[in-house]
N, C-alpha and C positions, 0 to 999 in steps of 0.2 A: 683500671678499677672500676666497679660502680660503682654507684651512688643512688640512693634514694634521690626518685624525681626524674629520675636516667631515664627513655626510651630509648625502646633495642629492639633489633627485630632479630628473633629465632626462632632457629624448628627445634619442634619436640621428638624427642627421644624416644620418651619411653611413657608410662603410666607411676604416681608413686604411689603409697598402701593407701591411700585417702582418695584416691581415681583421680588426682590434680597429673599437668602436665610434666615433666619433667623436662628440662631443656639443660645445656653446657654453655657458660660463655666463658674463654680462656681458661679454659676447667675449673670452674665455679660454678655450683651447680644451682639453676632460676628453677621452684619450681609457680607451675602459673597454672590457677584453678580455671578449668571445664576445658583445657585444651584435650588435644588428641595427638596421638604418635602420627608420625611424618607431616602433622599439618606445621606452618610458616603464620608467626602471628607478630603483631609490633606488639610491644606490651610497654607499660607504666610501672618503674621498679615501686614499691610499695611498702617493702622492708627490705633492710640490707642490714642483713648480719655479719657475725665473723664470718662464719663457714658456709652460707647458704642466701639465697634471695629470692624473696615473692616477686612477680609479675604480674598483675592488672591486664587483661586483653584490651587494647585499644581498638584492634582491626584483626577481622583473620581473613589474612592474604591468600594462603590457598590451605581451603578448607580438606579436613578427612573425609572420606566415599564414607564412615562410620557415621559421622554425626548427622542427627535428629533433632529434630524440633522438640520442645521437651513440650508433652504435652498440659501439664503444672503451670501457670501463670505465674504461680509462686517462685517455681525452682531456683532459679537465681538467687532467691533472698532468704529460703527457706532452709532451717535446716536438719529439714525429715531427711531430705534427698542425697544423693552423691554424683548420682548417672543417669539421669534422667537424657542429656544432650547425648550418648551413644548410643549407636543400634543394639540389640539384645545378644547378637553374637557377639559386639566390641565387647559385651557389659561379663556374657560369662567367659570370655578367653582374659580378662582381669583375673576374675577370682581362681581360675583355675593357677594363673602365674602368682596370684598372692600366696596357696599354696606351697607351689612348688618354688619359690624364692624365699619361704620363710623355714620350711625344710634342706634347704639346700644352705642357705647361710646363718641359720639359727639353730638349725636342729643338726648341721654336718652333715647330708644324707647326699652322697657324691649323683648317683640314679636316683633323683626326683624326677626328673623327668618322667622318667619310666615307668617310675612307682605310681605320678598322681593321674588321676585318668579324669577327660572331661566335664566340666563340672554340669552337674544336671535342675534340670529349671521344670517348671510349672507354666504358672500364670505370671506373666511381667506388670501387672499394675490390679490393684484390687483383690486385695488377699487376705490381710491383715485380721484378723477376728477380734484386735483389741485397740482402746487406744487411750492415749492420757492430753486429751488437752489443755495448755495453760489459757485461762481465762485474763483478758486487756481492754482495756480500754481508751478509747482516743481522744476524751475530754468530752465528747458529745454523744457518744453511747458506746456500752461496753460490748464485747466481743468473744467468740473462740477464734481461739490463734495456735500460732506453731512459734517457736524459737526462731530469729534470726540467728543467720549461720554464726557462728561465734560467738555468740550474747544472752542475753537474756531480756533481749526486747522483744516485745509478742506481735505480731505482724498478722491481720484477718485474715484468714481463709475463709470461702464458703464451703470447700469440700476439699478433698485428700485423695488422691490418684492411688495412692496403697492403702489404703482403706475400701474395705466393702461398701459397696454400697449405700445401706444400709447408715452410714456416716454420714452424709451428705445430711439427710432426710433431718437425723439428730442434732448436726451443727444447726441447720432453720429453724428447729423445735425451741434449741434453747436460748438460740439467740435472741428469740422474741420474748423467751420468757427472761431472759436479762435483762430485758430494759422496757418491761411491762409491767414486774413486782418491784418487791419493795427490798432488796438487797444491792449491795455494796458489792466493787472488785475490789479484790488483794493488791495494794502497791507495795514491789518488792522495797521501794529505797525507804517509806516513812514505815512501812511494819503496819500498817493500815487495811481495813477494809475487808469482806466475808469471804466474798467465793473467789477462790484458788485456780481451782481445775474442772475439767470433767472426763470424769475418768469411763468405759463404756466395755464391757464385751458380751459379743453375739452370737450363739452355736447352736445349729439347728432349730430357730427362729427363737429362741429364748433368749431375752436381750437385759441384761443387768446394767439401773445406769447409776454411778454411784456421785456426787458432788460432794466437791471436796472443800472446808469452810475453817477459816480462822475463827471460828467462836464456838457456839452449842449448837446454834440451828439454822434451820434453811427458811425465813421466812416464804411465806404463800407457796409451799412444797404440792398444796394441794392443785393449786392453778396448772404446774410444772406437769401432774400427774393426769391434767385433764387435758393438756393437751398432745402428751403423750397415747393416749388411748382411742385416737382413731388411726394411729399409723403403725401400732404393735397390740398384737392379741397378748403377748404373753410375755409381761417385762418387770422389772422385783427395781422400787429408786430406793440408794441408800444415803446415807453421811455420811462423809469420813470425819470427824474430829483431827486436825490438824495445825495447835499451834505455835509450832518450833517455826522457826524462819529459817528455814536452811534449803536442800536440792530434794531434798524426801520428799515425795508426792505424797504418798498414802504412809499413813500411822495405824497403829493395830487396835484405834479408837473406833469403832463403826455403829451406826446406829437406824435401824432398819424401818423406812417408813411406809412402804409399799410393797404386796406383790412377791413375787420369788425370793426368795434368798443366793438360791445357788442355781446353778446350771445342768439338768442330768440328760447324758452321754454315753451312745453304746458303740464303743469302736473293736472291734474282731469279735464279735458277741461279747465286750467287755466294760459292766457296767460302774459309772463312775460319776462322780460328781465334781465340780469346779468352779470356782466362786473369783470376785475380782483378784485377789490378793494369792490363788494359787498358781504357781507357774502352772503353765501351758503355753505352750509354744504357739506363736502368733500364726503362721503360716501352715495350717490342716494337712494340703495336699502334701508337702512335703514332709512334715513331720513324719504322716503317713507311709510317706516313701524310705524314710531314713530307719527304723520302725520295724518296718517290715524287711528289711535290710538286716537290720540285724536280729531278727526271731530266724532267719534264713539259714545264719550262722553257728545258732546254738542249740541245734537241733539234737536231741537225745543227752545233749553235757551239762552236768553240774556246774551252773555259774553262779558269781556275785555279781549283784548290780550295784557298785558303789555309785556314793551322793545317788539314792535312789528316791529321796523325794517324799512324793504321797504316793509313792507304788505303783505308777499308772504304767511300767515301761515294766516293770517285776512282772506285773500281774499279765500283758502279752507276751514277755519272753518265757513264761509257766506253760504257755502252752502249747508251745514246741519243745522246751528244755527239759531232763531230767528231773533235773528241783534247781530252785533258785532260792539265794540268799540276798534280801535286799537289805543294804544296809546306811541307814541315815541316821544325824545328828542333831535333825532339829526334831524334839520331843512334838509339837505336835502336825508336822508331815508324817513322821512313826505313826500316831495315832490314825492318820487318813487311811495310809498304808493297810494299818491294820485293819480299819473298818473296809477298806474296797476288798480287801483278799477275804474276809467272812462273808460280807456281802453276793460275791462271787463265786463261794463256794470253792472256794480256790487249796486244794490238797497239799501241792508239792511249794509250797514259797513260805519260806517261814523271813521275817520281817523283823530284824536286828537294830537295836539302839542303842547309839554309840559312836565315836571316832572312825573312819577308817584304817588308820594305822594299827590300833589295836583291836580292833575287834576283826578284822582280816585272819591273822592269828590264830582266833578261837574257831577258825572252820576249821574240820580236822580235812574232808577233802575237796578238792572242784579242780576245773583243768582251765577256767574260761573266766576271765572277768570284764568286766563292760565300766567305764567311766566315764562317767554325763560330769562333768565338775564343770564350776563355774566359771568366768570367764579368766580369773584369775589362775585357773590353771589347778592342776597337782602337786601338793606341797612336797619339799624334800622324802617326810615321816614317811609318806602316803608311800613315794616311790622306793625308800628304800625298803620300806616290808614285802613290795612288790618282791622284789631280789631277792630277799630274804625267804618266799616262799614257791620264785621259780614258776605262774600257773603256765599252761600250756600255751594257752593265746587270750592276747590281749587286743580291745577292743576299743577304743578310745573313740569317746564322741564332741567333739570341739567347735566351739561357737568364734574360740581366738588364734587364729595360724600361728603369732608369734607363741604364745604357752604351750601350745600344744608340742610345735617342734622344741620346741627348748626342754616338755616333757619326754616325747620323742627321744632325744640327745641321751638323755639320763637312763633310757633301755637299752639302745643298738649295740653295745658291748652282748647284751646276752638273750635281742632280740634280733627278730629281721624282718621289717616292714614287708608285709607283703604287694598292697597297696594304699592306697590313698585318695577316697573320694570325692569331690567337694562338692556340695548341695546348695544350691540358691533360694536360700530360706527367708536371704531376705532382697528381694530383687529390687531395682531402686538406687538402693544404700550396697553401702564398702563394706558389709561385711559378708560372708558368708560361714554356714557348716559343713565339717568336713567329720568324717568315720575311716576311720586308721584302723589296718586288721594288723596285728603284730603277732609272729609264732615266734616259740621258743626254740632257739640255737642248739644243735646236738649239742651234747656235753663236751666232747672233743672240738669241737671252734673257742670253748674260753676257759 
């Protein structure tokens, strides 16, 4: 029997869903963070549960050929990345297998290996167009940081290797501002202090900087503006007032302090604007590939874009589809979609405000539905509504293989899976984006 503080030598058999190594000892599962398949490692048991164990690497006795030295010095402590210790090919194989295993074990898809294509990737590093960094202090000085793995302890960072290169400059500027201005840093334990987070988004040389505060103002904000000016030509500074003591970073209360308020973009001749709290994929290269792929599948079709948000994907789909219906339950997002439609003179797009499960029934004619739900997936009500109208094609875009597989399982009595295409939207992390295409079976099959 394994006990806490035991030291064992194990062979890693596979990777778990979080990218950790998996070994077996006398039939018991042992999870080993930062271990890779086929490695032989000496471990120290740090957690002993009734049905599994967790071991910390003491020594790598036989390293994997896929093991690499992480470029980030904070990798083994920081909670932002999971996979920097493995090479790119290993990471892509891991993500492809995440989708296969979810479809097989949760979705009950017997031929998941044949239906799942290899994960598509672009940049391994320096891809994110947005960050949300907590602010901490060590008692001597304040700093921008990241949360340590599985904790709310903030570790100091001078750069983040999955952010765009401009992030390093912002971190340097803000660290200097923190320690030269008359501002305090928020403390989660005491609930005291002012500055909580730094949130930034940059696209097309337009930068939005937002300081989240436990108060009503940012002291010496003019100093921060002057520090930013030599480095960024087109930027805006905002204050987000968040006095709640929970895990939500941004409240709905903003104060504009300087410069631009939104980022203006053009994608595939579609003009749109985004803000800090607008949904926008953090990896523009991969999102462009995904949206282009979906566009190609809806040519000359009548399409419903469920969970359509602020209408960007609806606008793109309208370029190739015969007509697009965008359904969104959040009124502010629906209004943004209407603005996008008007600004781009899109005639073959109808935006509908309401719940998908109710509004889908009101659309008299359509043959394709695009589902792009949040991580929790699609509700049973929406699945039941889809099964009541039976569109010819379902295109499901998911950031969560587990809920994707669950929902696919609810549809496969009536639909065949044509393919599942993983995309590496979040390199160096355990997360994967997937596009699944399903087509209606012949009536005689069900």
